[in-house]
Backbone of each chain as ProteinMPNN parsed JSONL, in Angstrom:
{"seq_chain_A": "MTEITIGILASFGAIFVLLAAVGLIRMPDTYLRISVTTKAATLGIGLLLVAAAVFFKDMSITTKVLAIILFILLTAPVSAHLIGRASYFSGVKLWKGSVLDDLNGKYDKSSHKLRSGLEEAPEKKTNKIGED", "coords_chain_A": {"N_chain_A": [[0.798, -1.21, -0.051], [2.001, 1.288, 0.74], [3.97, 1.369, -0.922], [2.47, 1.52, -3.26], [1.267, 4.323, -2.86], [3.17, 5.83, -2.949], [4.472, 5.395, -5.315], [2.407, 6.532, -6.96], [2.271, 9.444, -6.278], [5.044, 9.968, -6.944], [4.79, 9.587, -9.629], [2.938, 11.763, -10.472], [4.369, 13.812, -9.605], [6.64, 13.907, -11.239], [5.456, 13.892, -13.666], [4.146, 16.348, -13.684], [6.678, 18.085, -13.489], [7.927, 17.387, -16.049], [6.18, 18.584, -17.73], [6.509, 21.237, -16.956], [8.769, 21.732, -18.06], [8.126, 21.222, -20.356], [6.537, 23.449, -21.082], [8.262, 25.446, -20.734], [9.925, 25.329, -22.953], [8.282, 25.776, -25.063], [6.439, 27.823, -24.747], [5.719, 31.364, -25.987], [6.551, 33.722, -25.004], [8.562, 35.898, -22.82], [7.08, 36.302, -20.265], [4.839, 34.165, -20.226], [6.572, 32.122, -19.696], [7.635, 32.511, -16.973], [5.099, 32.399, -16.013], [4.952, 29.673, -16.049], [6.758, 28.52, -15.04], [6.529, 29.182, -12.433], [4.247, 27.665, -11.284], [3.269, 24.918, -12.293], [5.927, 23.732, -11.747], [6.556, 24.096, -9.027], [4.14, 22.644, -7.757], [4.796, 19.808, -8.644], [7.537, 19.535, -7.497], [6.681, 19.636, -4.948], [5.008, 17.212, -4.778], [6.855, 15.35, -5.404], [8.453, 15.383, -3.034], [6.903, 14.876, -0.958], [6.6, 12.369, -1.54], [8.775, 11.316, -0.706], [8.629, 11.922, 2.038], [6.779, 10.332, 2.735], [7.819, 7.559, 2.194], [10.128, 7.459, 4.28], [8.773, 7.819, 6.598], [9.515, 9.032, 9.028], [9.659, 11.245, 11.865], [11.529, 13.398, 12.059], [12.153, 13.618, 9.353], [10.181, 14.238, 7.898], [9.212, 16.716, 9.121], [11.583, 18.14, 8.098], [11.045, 18.037, 5.249], [8.759, 19.223, 5.032], [9.237, 21.842, 5.889], [10.959, 22.214, 3.599], [9.085, 22.434, 1.541], [7.412, 24.356, 2.146], [9.035, 26.547, 2.312], [9.712, 26.669, -0.351], [6.886, 27.168, -1.439], [6.503, 29.819, -0.515], [8.969, 31.376, -1.682], [8.784, 31.168, -4.615], [6.944, 32.565, -5.643], [7.754, 35.183, -5.181], [10.13, 35.336, -6.131], [9.455, 34.953, -8.888], [7.893, 37.259, -9.275], [9.619, 39.36, -8.884], [11.552, 38.585, -11.164], [10.048, 39.2, -13.14], [9.052, 41.592, -12.911], [11.954, 43.055, -13.414], [12.454, 41.995, -15.72], [10.214, 43.283, -17.529], [11.218, 45.925, -16.762], [13.671, 46.025, -18.399], [12.545, 45.911, -20.923], [11.549, 43.564, -22.365], [10.007, 42.192, -24.723], [6.348, 41.972, -25.141], [4.329, 39.06, -26.097], [3.22, 38.632, -29.763], [0.367, 37.886, -29.735], [-0.532, 38.659, -27.297], [-3.344, 40.274, -25.519], [-3.501, 42.633, -24.267], [-1.88, 45.227, -21.978], [-1.421, 46.159, -19.158], [0.212, 47.984, -17.684], [1.216, 49.734, -19.688], [2.845, 52.623, -20.59], [2.587, 53.81, -17.904], [4.594, 53.862, -15.971], [7.616, 55.203, -14.727], [10.556, 55.517, -16.229], [12.776, 56.138, -15.877], [13.082, 56.64, -12.755], [11.644, 54.244, -12.065], [9.172, 54.482, -10.869], [5.71, 53.843, -10.097], [2.738, 54.85, -11.799], [-0.656, 54.92, -11.222], [-2.532, 56.721, -12.444], [-4.863, 57.591, -10.916], [-4.27, 59.452, -9.228], [-4.86, 62.176, -8.925], [-7.487, 62.581, -7.814], [-7.904, 61.391, -5.291], [-5.874, 63.106, -3.469], [-6.932, 65.638, -3.704], [-9.172, 65.222, -2.314], [-8.261, 64.538, 0.421], [-7.124, 67.16, 0.76], [-9.334, 68.929, 1.036], [-10.338, 67.881, 3.434], [-8.459, 68.291, 5.073], [-8.626, 71.403, 4.969], [-11.066, 71.833, 6.027]], "CA_chain_A": [[0.025, 0.255, -0.042], [2.786, 2.671, 0.63], [4.623, 1.593, -2.157], [1.713, 2.25, -4.479], [1.089, 5.763, -2.667], [4.653, 6.341, -3.344], [4.562, 5.45, -6.909], [1.329, 7.759, -7.635], [3.005, 10.37, -5.832], [5.965, 10.37, -7.594], [4.419, 10.048, -11.1], [2.572, 12.892, -10.925], [5.296, 15.108, -9.565], [7.416, 13.64, -12.519], [4.631, 14.587, -14.775], [4.369, 18.005, -13.43], [8.044, 18.775, -13.787], [7.856, 17.408, -17.328], [5.151, 19.512, -18.106], [6.917, 22.614, -16.643], [10.018, 21.755, -18.978], [7.802, 21.408, -22.129], [6.019, 24.837, -21.148], [9.235, 26.465, -20.613], [10.484, 25.292, -24.044], [7.186, 25.618, -26.153], [5.701, 29.206, -24.466], [6.173, 32.096, -27.136], [6.965, 34.789, -24.333], [8.914, 35.419, -21.305], [6.172, 36.232, -19.241], [4.311, 33.153, -20.019], [7.49, 31.098, -19.326], [7.725, 32.804, -15.833], [4.16, 31.794, -15.072], [4.843, 27.902, -16.06], [8.189, 27.883, -13.862], [6.17, 29.108, -11.107], [3.179, 26.755, -10.815], [3.692, 23.484, -12.495], [7.169, 23.024, -11.291], [6.089, 24.148, -7.749], [3.405, 21.382, -7.795], [5.523, 18.619, -9.116], [8.516, 19.073, -6.577], [5.979, 19.405, -3.893], [4.699, 16.093, -4.513], [8.014, 14.272, -5.068], [8.893, 15.508, -1.654], [5.982, 14.377, 0.133], [6.634, 10.944, -1.606], [9.905, 10.946, 0.041], [8.353, 11.92, 3.229], [5.992, 9.072, 2.902], [8.636, 6.602, 2.264], [10.837, 7.269, 5.242], [7.863, 7.635, 7.793], [10.101, 9.391, 10.053], [8.96, 12.467, 12.238], [12.3, 14.654, 11.636], [12.176, 13.951, 7.997], [8.666, 14.848, 7.569], [9.55, 18.05, 9.381], [12.515, 18.531, 7.099], [10.393, 18.012, 4.158], [7.509, 20.197, 4.975], [9.943, 22.993, 5.823], [11.427, 22.572, 2.086], [8.045, 22.56, 0.601], [6.864, 25.79, 2.813], [10.242, 27.402, 1.588], [9.278, 26.895, -2.041], [5.913, 28.073, -1.862], [7.026, 31.112, 0.047], [9.71, 32.023, -2.712], [8.639, 31.162, -5.893], [5.841, 33.804, -6.259], [8.46, 36.38, -4.605], [11.204, 35.57, -7.346], [8.708, 35.383, -10.249], [7.236, 38.688, -9.372], [10.969, 40.073, -8.855], [12.176, 38.58, -12.465], [9.064, 39.884, -14.245], [9.543, 43.205, -12.849], [13.2, 43.376, -13.735], [12.299, 41.585, -17.545], [9.411, 44.525, -17.967], [11.804, 47.266, -17.018], [14.784, 45.804, -19.238], [12.141, 46.343, -21.985], [11.322, 42.766, -23.056], [8.733, 42.687, -25.617], [5.299, 40.862, -24.93], [4.143, 38.026, -27.386], [2.51, 39.621, -30.509], [-0.991, 37.424, -29.501], [-1.155, 39.198, -26.098], [-4.15, 41.314, -26.012], [-3.962, 43.728, -22.619], [-0.826, 45.658, -21.443], [-1.931, 47.318, -18.045], [1.461, 48.893, -17.406], [1.86, 50.57, -20.749], [2.909, 54.06, -20.077], [2.382, 53.936, -16.508], [5.526, 53.725, -14.989], [8.611, 56.318, -14.936], [11.514, 54.513, -16.551], [14.343, 56.794, -14.508], [13.019, 56.359, -10.99], [11.103, 53.172, -11.451], [7.857, 54.479, -9.859], [4.511, 53.293, -11.001], [1.341, 55.76, -11.681], [-2.147, 54.552, -11.671], [-3.43, 57.443, -13.397], [-5.973, 58.332, -10.443], [-3.517, 60.033, -8.035], [-5.174, 63.44, -8.233], [-8.633, 62.518, -7.185], [-7.493, 61.226, -3.573], [-5.396, 64.309, -3.118], [-7.965, 66.74, -3.772], [-10.176, 64.721, -0.913], [-7.469, 64.893, 1.591], [-6.858, 68.498, 0.979], [-10.512, 69.712, 1.806], [-10.404, 67.197, 4.518], [-7.433, 69.474, 5.991], [-9.365, 72.593, 5.254], [-12.371, 71.931, 6.967]], "C_chain_A": [[0.961, 1.455, 0.053], [3.39, 2.485, -0.384], [3.793, 2.26, -3.522], [1.625, 3.981, -4.181], [2.235, 6.299, -3.343], [4.962, 6.447, -4.826], [3.629, 6.259, -7.54], [1.808, 9.013, -7.248], [4.04, 10.981, -6.519], [5.744, 10.524, -9.18], [3.837, 11.359, -11.351], [3.633, 14.049, -10.44], [6.259, 15.127, -10.632], [6.65, 14.343, -13.753], [4.51, 16.115, -14.864], [5.462, 18.574, -13.96], [8.203, 18.709, -15.161], [7.175, 18.713, -18.336], [5.766, 21.094, -18.116], [7.903, 22.853, -17.537], [9.419, 22.275, -20.214], [7.068, 22.726, -22.091], [7.199, 25.576, -21.293], [9.759, 26.78, -21.985], [9.72, 25.907, -25.092], [6.336, 27.505, -25.995], [6.396, 30.258, -25.231], [6.75, 33.42, -26.396], [7.637, 34.485, -22.933], [8.288, 35.359, -20.096], [5.387, 35.005, -19.064], [5.219, 32.15, -19.334], [7.667, 31.229, -17.67], [6.478, 32.276, -15.03], [4.353, 30.233, -15.002], [5.591, 27.609, -15.254], [7.28, 27.985, -12.557], [5.208, 28.007, -10.234], [3.205, 25.321, -10.978], [4.863, 23.034, -11.528], [7.054, 22.881, -9.715], [5.242, 22.855, -7.142], [4.145, 19.852, -7.64], [6.792, 18.678, -8.014], [7.86, 19.185, -5.221], [5.563, 17.951, -3.536], [6.021, 14.974, -4.692], [8.614, 14.533, -3.802], [8.098, 14.993, -0.809], [5.923, 12.842, -0.407], [8.004, 10.484, -0.811], [9.754, 10.942, 1.408], [7.42, 10.676, 3.658], [6.868, 7.662, 3.129], [9.545, 6.369, 3.351], [10.215, 6.981, 6.773], [8.668, 8.079, 9.082], [9.792, 11.129, 10.421], [9.881, 13.57, 11.842], [12.466, 14.928, 10.217], [11.302, 14.609, 7.414], [8.777, 16.276, 7.953], [10.338, 18.711, 8.371], [11.599, 18.935, 5.56], [9.313, 19.107, 4.057], [8.573, 21.553, 4.952], [10.436, 23.277, 4.358], [10.321, 23.224, 1.295], [7.287, 24.188, 1.176], [7.965, 26.767, 2.103], [9.87, 27.561, 0.2], [8.253, 27.415, -2.501], [6.002, 29.415, -1.553], [7.775, 31.919, -1.283], [9.671, 32.063, -3.902], [7.773, 32.063, -6.563], [6.619, 35.062, -6.12], [9.152, 36.448, -5.982], [10.658, 35.63, -8.541], [8.355, 36.77, -10.272], [8.506, 39.649, -9.697], [11.387, 40.228, -10.617], [11.197, 38.986, -13.349], [8.998, 41.167, -14.306], [10.834, 43.565, -13.484], [12.828, 43.328, -15.446], [11.211, 42.944, -17.84], [10.274, 45.987, -18.037], [13.083, 47.352, -18.079], [14.07, 45.766, -20.667], [11.949, 44.839, -22.88], [9.928, 42.734, -23.479], [7.575, 41.563, -25.258], [4.993, 40.128, -26.28], [3.047, 39.032, -28.273], [0.791, 39.166, -30.223], [-1.375, 38.265, -28.08], [-1.836, 40.421, -26.245], [-4.268, 42.79, -24.807], [-2.504, 43.772, -22.162], [-1.168, 46.708, -20.383], [-0.904, 48.246, -17.872], [1.883, 49.727, -18.198], [2.129, 52.017, -20.667], [2.716, 54.492, -19.047], [3.471, 54.245, -15.539], [6.671, 54.834, -15.543], [9.825, 55.172, -15.102], [12.861, 55.066, -15.822], [14.142, 56.475, -13.314], [12.354, 55.262, -10.711], [9.67, 53.226, -10.782], [6.577, 54.391, -10.533], [3.431, 54.293, -10.712], [0.338, 54.834, -11.96], [-2.684, 55.555, -12.511], [-4.731, 58.289, -12.664], [-5.244, 59.199, -9.031], [-4.298, 61.545, -7.692], [-6.509, 63.632, -7.623], [-8.379, 62.678, -5.509], [-6.954, 62.508, -2.873], [-6.09, 65.537, -2.754], [-8.954, 66.611, -2.443], [-9.359, 65.171, 0.375], [-7.222, 66.347, 1.49], [-8.177, 69.381, 1.705], [-10.985, 69.036, 2.912], [-9.777, 68.273, 5.685], [-8.151, 70.729, 6.212], [-10.358, 72.698, 6.167], [-11.639, 71.947, 8.469]], "O_chain_A": [[0.693, 2.512, -0.519], [3.497, 3.511, -1.056], [4.157, 3.052, -4.391], [1.86, 4.804, -5.066], [2.172, 7.154, -4.227], [5.556, 7.361, -5.397], [3.921, 6.73, -8.639], [1.702, 9.826, -8.166], [4.099, 12.192, -6.735], [6.334, 11.347, -9.879], [4.178, 12.028, -12.327], [3.611, 15.151, -10.988], [6.732, 16.204, -10.995], [7.125, 15.128, -14.574], [4.714, 16.866, -15.818], [5.37, 19.465, -14.804], [8.58, 19.74, -15.72], [7.586, 19.422, -19.255], [5.576, 21.934, -18.995], [8.077, 24.012, -17.915], [9.78, 23.214, -20.923], [6.942, 23.216, -23.213], [7.114, 26.487, -22.116], [10.03, 27.921, -22.358], [10.301, 26.526, -25.983], [5.844, 28.164, -26.911], [7.625, 30.202, -25.235], [7.398, 34.2, -27.094], [7.512, 33.518, -22.181], [8.627, 34.699, -19.113], [5.168, 34.651, -17.906], [4.755, 31.39, -18.485], [7.831, 30.188, -17.034], [6.52, 31.849, -13.876], [3.964, 29.592, -14.026], [5.424, 26.58, -14.598], [7.249, 27.075, -11.73], [5.309, 27.626, -9.068], [3.173, 24.552, -10.017], [4.75, 22.138, -10.691], [7.359, 21.839, -9.136], [5.653, 22.183, -6.196], [4.027, 19.031, -6.73], [7.034, 17.537, -7.621], [8.552, 18.794, -4.281], [5.671, 17.472, -2.407], [6.044, 13.891, -4.107], [9.451, 13.685, -3.493], [8.608, 14.59, 0.236], [5.227, 12.061, 0.243], [8.155, 9.341, -0.38], [10.46, 10.212, 2.104], [7.4, 10.181, 4.785], [6.65, 6.855, 4.032], [9.871, 5.196, 3.537], [10.688, 6.348, 7.717], [8.456, 7.482, 10.137], [9.713, 12.031, 9.587], [9.403, 14.596, 11.359], [12.801, 16.024, 9.767], [11.501, 15.452, 6.54], [8.43, 17.095, 7.102], [9.917, 19.716, 7.797], [11.617, 20.028, 4.993], [9.102, 19.757, 3.033], [8.627, 22.224, 3.921], [10.355, 24.418, 3.905], [10.443, 24.223, 0.585], [6.702, 24.949, 0.406], [7.602, 27.693, 1.378], [9.749, 28.683, -0.292], [8.225, 28.024, -3.57], [5.552, 30.216, -2.373], [7.258, 32.902, -1.814], [10.388, 32.868, -4.496], [7.8, 32.319, -7.767], [6.289, 36.018, -6.821], [8.911, 37.312, -6.825], [11.237, 36.314, -9.385], [8.53, 37.425, -11.299], [8.474, 40.523, -10.563], [11.518, 41.271, -11.258], [11.595, 39.139, -14.504], [8.911, 41.857, -15.322], [10.743, 44.558, -14.208], [12.888, 44.276, -16.23], [11.752, 43.722, -18.626], [10.173, 46.872, -18.887], [13.484, 48.421, -18.54], [14.816, 45.607, -21.633], [12.193, 44.92, -24.084], [8.94, 43.109, -22.848], [7.891, 40.382, -25.112], [5.362, 40.554, -27.374], [2.295, 39.883, -27.798], [-0.054, 40.026, -30.471], [-2.567, 38.472, -27.853], [-1.384, 41.415, -26.812], [-5.112, 43.685, -24.761], [-1.874, 42.735, -21.955], [-1.206, 47.913, -20.632], [-1.234, 49.431, -17.926], [2.768, 50.513, -17.861], [1.045, 52.599, -20.718], [2.618, 55.719, -19.004], [3.276, 54.803, -14.459], [6.593, 55.267, -16.693], [10.012, 54.214, -14.352], [13.761, 54.39, -15.325], [15.084, 55.971, -12.702], [12.219, 54.936, -9.531], [9.112, 52.257, -10.265], [6.47, 54.949, -11.625], [3.179, 54.6, -9.547], [0.452, 54.011, -12.869], [-3.397, 55.129, -13.42], [-5.42, 59.165, -13.189], [-5.853, 59.441, -7.989], [-4.367, 62.02, -6.558], [-6.753, 64.654, -6.982], [-8.563, 63.633, -4.755], [-7.483, 62.938, -1.848], [-5.897, 66.266, -1.782], [-9.386, 67.53, -1.747], [-9.753, 66.006, 1.189], [-7.079, 66.765, 2.639], [-8.091, 70.215, 2.606], [-12.006, 69.467, 3.448], [-10.274, 68.818, 6.67], [-8.336, 71.173, 7.345], [-10.45, 73.597, 7.003], [-12.325, 72.018, 9.489]]}, "seq_chain_B": "MTLYDFLYYIILPILSISVILIVIRFLKGPSIVDRVIALDLLITTGIGIIAVYSIITNQPTFLDIAMILALIAFLGTVAFSYYLEKRNK", "coords_chain_B": {"N_chain_B": [[7.116, -5.937, -10.687], [9.301, -3.758, -8.727], [9.376, -1.202, -6.359], [11.637, 0.225, -6.598], [12.384, -0.361, -9.139], [10.422, 0.843, -10.361], [10.849, 3.53, -9.628], [13.542, 3.89, -10.704], [13.815, 3.315, -13.546], [11.899, 4.545, -14.817], [10.819, 7.285, -13.414], [13.156, 8.832, -12.777], [14.252, 8.638, -15.669], [12.423, 10.413, -16.75], [12.594, 12.702, -15.284], [15.341, 13.465, -16.004], [14.929, 13.832, -18.9], [13.459, 16.175, -18.961], [15.206, 18.15, -17.405], [17.196, 17.988, -19.764], [15.362, 19.35, -21.583], [15.231, 21.811, -20.223], [18.056, 22.809, -20.323], [18.178, 22.839, -22.901], [16.318, 25.41, -23.456], [17.74, 26.912, -21.938], [20.457, 27.172, -23.005], [19.475, 28.532, -25.55], [17.54, 30.638, -25.416], [16.485, 33.876, -25.79], [16.725, 36.596, -24.274], [18.443, 37.636, -21.468], [17.035, 37.33, -19.211], [15.337, 35.129, -19.464], [17.133, 32.982, -19.485], [17.953, 32.936, -16.873], [15.494, 32.332, -15.622], [15.291, 29.844, -16.913], [17.736, 28.598, -15.171], [16.656, 28.848, -12.594], [14.504, 26.934, -12.454], [16.081, 24.688, -13.319], [17.555, 24.289, -11.07], [15.479, 23.581, -9.331], [14.156, 21.744, -10.526], [16.69, 19.788, -9.976], [16.345, 19.713, -7.134], [13.7, 17.967, -6.864], [15.221, 15.514, -8.132], [16.979, 15.126, -6.226], [15.263, 14.286, -4.132], [14.131, 11.938, -5.122], [16.261, 10.266, -5.444], [17.089, 10.121, -2.972], [15.415, 8.434, -1.847], [15.727, 6.16, -3.531], [18.288, 5.26, -2.819], [18.037, 4.883, -0.134], [18.94, 6.994, 1.479], [18.536, 9.367, 3.72], [19.771, 11.749, 4.277], [20.365, 13.075, 2.144], [18.408, 15.072, 1.66], [18.92, 17.343, 3.24], [20.714, 18.629, 1.482], [19.033, 19.355, -0.511], [17.349, 21.325, 0.803], [19.151, 23.213, 0.849], [20.016, 23.787, -1.518], [17.413, 24.981, -2.709], [17.506, 27.272, -0.952], [19.747, 28.461, -2.174], [18.837, 29.147, -5.073], [16.522, 30.751, -4.64], [18.345, 32.925, -3.563], [19.84, 33.583, -5.665], [18.1, 34.025, -8.128], [17.193, 36.269, -6.926], [19.163, 38.341, -6.692], [19.963, 38.221, -9.358], [17.566, 39.496, -10.57], [17.75, 41.803, -9.056], [20.42, 43.217, -10.22], [19.724, 43.523, -12.63], [17.963, 45.199, -12.762], [19.151, 47.411, -12.047], [21.213, 47.517, -13.859], [19.858, 48.717, -16.097], [19.24, 51.324, -15.312]], "CA_chain_B": [[7.765, -4.38, -10.639], [9.162, -3.265, -7.345], [9.478, 0.388, -6.253], [12.879, 0.596, -7.057], [12.769, -0.295, -10.403], [9.769, 2.044, -11.063], [11.75, 4.94, -9.619], [15.052, 3.956, -11.242], [13.606, 3.335, -14.844], [10.624, 5.323, -15.084], [10.77, 8.77, -13.008], [14.482, 9.511, -13.168], [14.38, 9.115, -16.909], [11.279, 11.9, -16.931], [13.112, 14.088, -14.963], [16.283, 13.722, -16.817], [14.351, 14.671, -20.156], [12.826, 17.679, -18.489], [16.223, 18.644, -17.563], [17.413, 18.224, -21.114], [14.589, 20.543, -22.258], [15.568, 23.314, -19.587], [19.076, 23.07, -20.581], [17.837, 23.518, -24.354], [15.959, 26.78, -23.422], [19.122, 27.717, -21.07], [21.565, 27.619, -24.24], [18.799, 28.94, -26.742], [17.106, 31.628, -24.709], [16.872, 35.308, -26.543], [17.176, 37.456, -23.772], [19.273, 37.199, -20.192], [15.811, 37.07, -18.126], [15.038, 33.708, -19.998], [18.216, 32.13, -18.952], [17.446, 33.167, -15.515], [14.294, 31.52, -15.37], [15.76, 28.422, -16.88], [18.671, 28.171, -14.283], [16.012, 28.608, -11.545], [13.986, 25.626, -12.867], [16.849, 23.833, -13.555], [17.804, 24.055, -9.619], [14.231, 23.219, -8.85], [14.156, 20.304, -11.027], [17.36, 19.013, -9.101], [15.425, 19.404, -5.701], [13.056, 16.732, -7.212], [16.005, 14.541, -8.774], [17.676, 14.548, -5.189], [13.905, 13.507, -3.389], [13.806, 10.518, -5.922], [17.491, 9.579, -5.17], [17.237, 9.811, -1.507], [14.357, 7.255, -2.022], [15.994, 4.987, -4.04], [19.3, 4.794, -1.938], [17.42, 4.85, 1.33], [19.435, 8.177, 2.45], [17.525, 10.833, 4.056], [20.783, 12.84, 4.603], [20.469, 13.824, 1.169], [17.279, 16.017, 1.921], [19.544, 18.7, 3.837], [21.171, 19.406, 0.397], [17.768, 19.87, -1.128], [16.988, 22.419, 1.213], [20.34, 24.526, 0.711], [19.664, 24.248, -3.134], [16.335, 25.818, -2.5], [17.984, 28.751, -0.463], [20.631, 29.346, -3.185], [17.867, 29.308, -5.897], [15.881, 31.864, -4.351], [18.915, 34.084, -3.469], [20.249, 33.756, -7.061], [17.087, 34.898, -8.529], [16.846, 37.621, -6.383], [20.203, 38.755, -6.997], [19.901, 38.285, -10.62], [16.745, 40.395, -10.87], [18.208, 43.438, -8.484], [21.376, 43.842, -10.73], [19.392, 43.615, -14.22], [17.303, 46.468, -12.575], [19.949, 48.651, -11.991], [21.766, 47.791, -15.273], [19.103, 49.665, -16.99], [18.528, 52.52, -14.662]], "C_chain_B": [[7.976, -4.033, -9.278], [9.402, -1.548, -7.411], [10.727, 1.011, -6.656], [13.218, 0.697, -8.314], [12.001, 0.543, -11.206], [10.525, 3.314, -11.135], [12.916, 4.814, -10.681], [14.702, 4.044, -12.847], [12.557, 3.98, -15.623], [10.708, 6.88, -14.71], [12.113, 8.998, -13.262], [14.569, 9.432, -14.64], [13.52, 10.212, -17.4], [12.059, 12.676, -16.668], [14.527, 14.184, -15.448], [15.976, 14.316, -18.282], [14.008, 15.713, -19.88], [14.175, 18.421, -18.191], [16.999, 19.07, -18.548], [16.648, 19.49, -21.636], [14.925, 21.731, -21.881], [16.722, 23.55, -20.189], [19.094, 23.834, -22.243], [17.482, 25.042, -24.443], [16.991, 27.671, -23.069], [20.028, 28.116, -22.281], [20.78, 28.635, -25.283], [18.176, 30.437, -26.361], [17.435, 32.963, -25.171], [17.289, 35.829, -25.494], [17.741, 36.796, -22.404], [18.112, 36.538, -19.241], [15.445, 35.217, -18.349], [15.817, 32.584, -19.461], [18.427, 32.037, -17.527], [16.667, 32.308, -15.139], [14.598, 30.032, -15.436], [16.729, 28.065, -15.92], [17.676, 28.146, -13.152], [15.344, 27.248, -11.485], [14.729, 24.606, -13.022], [17.189, 23.109, -11.809], [16.576, 23.171, -8.889], [13.908, 21.847, -9.26], [15.28, 19.19, -10.06], [17.102, 19.018, -7.601], [14.704, 17.866, -5.751], [14.126, 15.507, -7.388], [16.628, 14.018, -7.239], [16.762, 13.606, -4.339], [14.111, 12.36, -3.647], [15.126, 9.847, -5.581], [17.617, 9.103, -4.057], [16.177, 8.273, -1.489], [15.104, 5.855, -2.356], [17.354, 4.457, -3.317], [18.969, 4.69, -0.452], [18.435, 5.773, 2.414], [18.855, 9.253, 2.619], [18.473, 12.113, 4.143], [20.44, 13.808, 3.132], [19.404, 15.28, 0.769], [17.682, 17.671, 2.086], [20.193, 19.34, 2.843], [20.1, 20.004, -0.394], [17.226, 20.985, -0.863], [17.776, 23.882, 1.07], [20.065, 24.902, -0.916], [18.331, 25.247, -3.292], [16.736, 27.102, -2.002], [18.732, 29.516, -1.761], [19.819, 29.585, -4.386], [17.45, 30.42, -5.883], [16.808, 33.088, -4.459], [19.704, 34.403, -5.107], [19.435, 34.629, -7.953], [16.928, 36.167, -8.203], [17.84, 38.762, -7.008], [20.42, 39.09, -8.653], [19.098, 39.424, -10.936], [17.249, 41.941, -10.207], [19.016, 43.871, -9.541], [20.781, 43.818, -12.183], [18.397, 44.801, -14.018], [18.141, 47.361, -12.596], [20.707, 48.507, -12.942], [21.225, 48.678, -16.001], [18.662, 50.707, -16.485], [19.457, 53.665, -15.249]], "O_chain_B": [[6.983, -3.967, -8.552], [9.564, -0.875, -8.429], [10.818, 2.188, -7.005], [14.049, 1.49, -8.757], [12.352, 0.991, -12.298], [10.807, 3.993, -12.123], [13.112, 5.743, -11.466], [15.349, 4.892, -13.463], [12.409, 3.934, -16.844], [10.668, 7.701, -15.625], [12.201, 9.554, -14.357], [15.129, 10.459, -15.025], [13.853, 10.883, -18.377], [12.439, 13.47, -17.528], [14.964, 15.309, -15.205], [16.704, 15.178, -18.774], [14.289, 16.52, -20.765], [14.269, 19.467, -18.832], [17.516, 20.187, -18.53], [17.229, 20.495, -22.047], [15.007, 22.681, -22.66], [16.688, 24.632, -20.775], [19.673, 24.836, -22.663], [18.056, 25.828, -25.197], [17.225, 28.778, -23.554], [20.295, 29.298, -22.497], [21.449, 29.516, -25.823], [18.418, 31.358, -27.14], [18.602, 33.324, -25.018], [18.509, 35.673, -25.432], [17.559, 35.598, -22.192], [18.237, 35.465, -18.65], [15.356, 34.352, -17.478], [15.36, 31.509, -19.074], [19.05, 31.097, -17.035], [17.028, 31.462, -14.321], [14.369, 29.186, -14.572], [16.599, 26.86, -15.704], [17.885, 27.107, -12.526], [15.594, 26.482, -10.554], [14.198, 23.503, -12.898], [17.107, 21.938, -11.44], [16.75, 22.276, -8.062], [13.478, 20.967, -8.514], [14.92, 18.122, -9.564], [17.748, 18.235, -6.903], [14.962, 16.903, -5.029], [13.863, 14.486, -6.752], [16.772, 12.82, -6.996], [17.126, 12.517, -3.896], [14.301, 11.556, -2.734], [14.993, 8.634, -5.415], [18.09, 7.989, -3.835], [16.543, 7.194, -1.023], [15.096, 4.809, -1.708], [17.502, 3.237, -3.24], [19.86, 4.368, 0.334], [18.689, 5.534, 3.594], [18.657, 10.073, 1.723], [18.056, 13.27, 4.092], [20.303, 15.031, 3.134], [19.571, 16.168, -0.068], [17.24, 18.696, 1.566], [20.389, 20.544, 3.004], [20.264, 21.106, -0.918], [16.692, 21.703, -1.708], [17.388, 25.049, 1.124], [19.941, 26.031, -1.392], [18.383, 26.232, -4.029], [16.32, 28.086, -2.612], [18.503, 30.63, -2.232], [20.285, 30.598, -4.908], [17.728, 31.228, -6.769], [16.494, 34.082, -5.113], [20.028, 35.537, -5.46], [19.834, 35.682, -8.452], [16.593, 37.067, -8.973], [17.492, 39.77, -7.622], [20.982, 40.106, -9.06], [19.643, 40.365, -11.511], [17.119, 43.009, -10.806], [18.611, 44.916, -10.05], [21.609, 44.19, -13.015], [17.999, 45.388, -15.024], [17.838, 48.321, -13.305], [21.195, 49.612, -13.175], [21.939, 49.481, -16.601], [17.684, 51.221, -17.027], [19.236, 54.844, -14.969]]}, "name": "protein", "num_of_chains": 2, "seq": "MTEITIGILASFGAIFVLLAAVGLIRMPDTYLRISVTTKAATLGIGLLLVAAAVFFKDMSITTKVLAIILFILLTAPVSAHLIGRASYFSGVKLWKGSVLDDLNGKYDKSSHKLRSGLEEAPEKKTNKIGEDMTLYDFLYYIILPILSISVILIVIRFLKGPSIVDRVIALDLLITTGIGIIAVYSIITNQPTFLDIAMILALIAFLGTVAFSYYLEKRNK"}
C-alpha cells in the first residue's frame, strides 16, 4: 500500500515537472515562461518531496520535507514577481498575441515609480478634509 | 515491478528528459531573463531528483542538500533581478 502511494505521488510529480519543462520550451513569451515555472514546477517538486516523506515515515524527515515545501511555496511567487518586474523594466517585448498591457505608459523609466493615473482625485479629497 | 525499479527506470528518466529540455532553453533563450528563469527551474528540478534519489538509496541525509539548493535558487534569482534592474537605470 505504501509503495503504491509513493509510486502515484512520484508519477504525478515527475509528470508535472516534465510539463513545466515542455512549457518552458514551447511558450512564446518570457512572461508566459515565468508563469509556467512558478506553478507547475512548484506542484511537481512538492509531490516528489511528499513521496520521500511517505517513504521514510520519520518525524524529523517529515518536518524537513515540510520546511522545504513551505520555503518553495513562499519563495517561488516572490522570485517570479521580481524577475518579471526586472524583465518588464529592461524592455522585454510581449508576445504579439497578447491582448492587454496594463502597465503600458504608466511607469517612470528613470525612477521606476508606478503611476495609476488616479493620483489627482484622492489628493483633492485629503486637501478638503484638511481645510475643514 | 518493485518500487526501486519503477523509480529507477521510469521516474528518473522523465526528470532527466525535463532537465535536457530546460538546458536547451538555457542555451537558446533570447534574453538574459529567459536564462535566469531556466537556471531557477534547473535547480528546482535538481531538488526533485535529489528527493527521488534519496528514496532509491535509502539515505535521508540528501534532503539537507535539497533545502540548501532551494535557498541558493531563491538568492540567485533575487540577486539577478536586482542587478538587471540596476543595469538599465
